[in-house]
C-alpha positions in Angstrom: -5.7 -2.0 20.2 -3.4 -0.1 18.0 -2.5 3.7 17.9 -3.9 6.0 15.1 0.0 6.3 14.1 0.5 2.3 13.6 -2.5 2.1 11.8 -1.0 5.1 9.8 2.0 3.2 9.7 0.2 -0.3 8.4 -2.1 1.1 5.5 0.9 2.9 3.9 3.4 0.0 4.4 0.7 -2.3 2.8 -0.2 0.4 0.4 3.4 0.1 -0.8 2.9 4.3 -0.2 5.6 6.8 0.6 5.8 9.7 2.5 6.4 11.7 0.0 3.5 10.5 -1.8 0.7 11.2 1.2 2.5 14.2 1.9 2.3 15.4 -1.4 -1.9 13.8 -1.7 -2.8 15.7 1.8 -0.9 18.8 0.3 1.1 18.5 3.8 5.0 18.7 4.2 6.9 15.5 4.4 7.2 16.3 8.5 3.9 16.6 9.4 3.0 13.0 8.0 6.0 12.0 9.7 4.8 12.8 12.9 1.4 10.6 11.7 3.9 7.8 12.2 4.3 8.7 16.0 3.0 7.7 18.9 2.3 11.4 19.6 -0.5 11.5 16.9 -4.0 11.7 18.8 -6.2 12.9 15.8 -5.9 13.5 12.1 -7.8 16.7 9.9 -11.3 14.5 8.4 -9.7 15.6 4.7 -6.2 13.8 5.3 -7.7 11.2 6.8 -9.9 10.8 3.5 -7.1 11.7 1.6 -4.6 8.6 3.0 -7.8 6.2 2.9 -8.1 6.6 -0.5 -4.2 6.7 -1.2 -4.0 3.8 0.8 -7.2 1.4 0.2 -7.9 1.4 3.7 -11.4 2.5 5.5 -10.9 6.1 6.8 -13.2 4.4 10.2 -10.7 2.0 10.9 -7.6 4.3 10.5 -9.2 6.9 13.2 -10.6 4.1 15.4 -9.4 0.7 14.1 -12.8 -0.7 14.5 -14.8 -1.9 11.4 -13.0 -3.7 8.4 -9.7 -2.3 7.5 -9.8 -2.3 3.3 -12.6 -1.1 1.0 -14.4 -4.2 0.3 -16.6 -2.1 -2.9 -15.5 -1.4 -5.8 -14.6 2.6 -7.0 -16.0 2.2 -10.7 -17.3 0.0 -13.5 -14.5 -1.6 -14.3 -13.0 -2.8 -10.4 -16.7 -4.0 -10.2 -16.8 -6.2 -13.3 -13.4 -7.2 -12.3 -15.0 -8.1 -8.5 -17.9 -10.0 -10.3 -15.4 -12.5 -12.3 -13.1 -12.9 -9.4 -16.1 -13.7 -7.0 -17.2 -16.3 -9.8 -13.4 -18.2 -9.2 -11.6 -20.5 -6.8 -10.5 -18.6 -3.9 -7.0 -19.9 -4.3 -7.6 -18.7 -8.1 -8.2 -15.3 -6.4 -4.9 -15.2 -5.1 -3.0 -14.8 -8.0 -5.3 -11.7 -9.3 -3.2 -9.1 -7.1 0.2 -10.5 -8.6 -1.0 -10.4 -12.2 -2.9 -6.8 -11.6 0.6 -5.4 -10.2 2.5 -7.0 -13.7 0.2 -5.0 -15.7 0.5 -2.0 -13.9 4.4 -2.1 -14.2 4.0 -2.7 -18.2 1.0 -0.8 -18.9 -0.3 -1.2 -22.6 3.2 -3.0 -24.1 1.3 -4.7 -27.5 0.1 -7.9 -25.0 -3.2 -8.7 -27.2 -6.0 -7.6 -24.6 -6.8 -4.2 -26.1 
């Protein structure tokens, strides 16, 4: 089974979150987050675990124990819930394109896309 440090690294890397971003979100030093990413890490304070989970989209239980689902499978707000409902009706092959579209929209917000 992977270590806590391995799971932290995976969550941060897959979410594209930097050490600096995690440190700011958790109100800890850069060095503290670097330490979390080493094999020496055996535990993480609950508040930091929750903030890391929120920042990366990974489940706190999985980050801490390696058990259960890795990522959130639920919406955090109504807009996300509506998007998930639409996605569920789509063929699975098309569902895989949604994250790419979302990333494009995030890079170019409200630039006269005509969807407003």
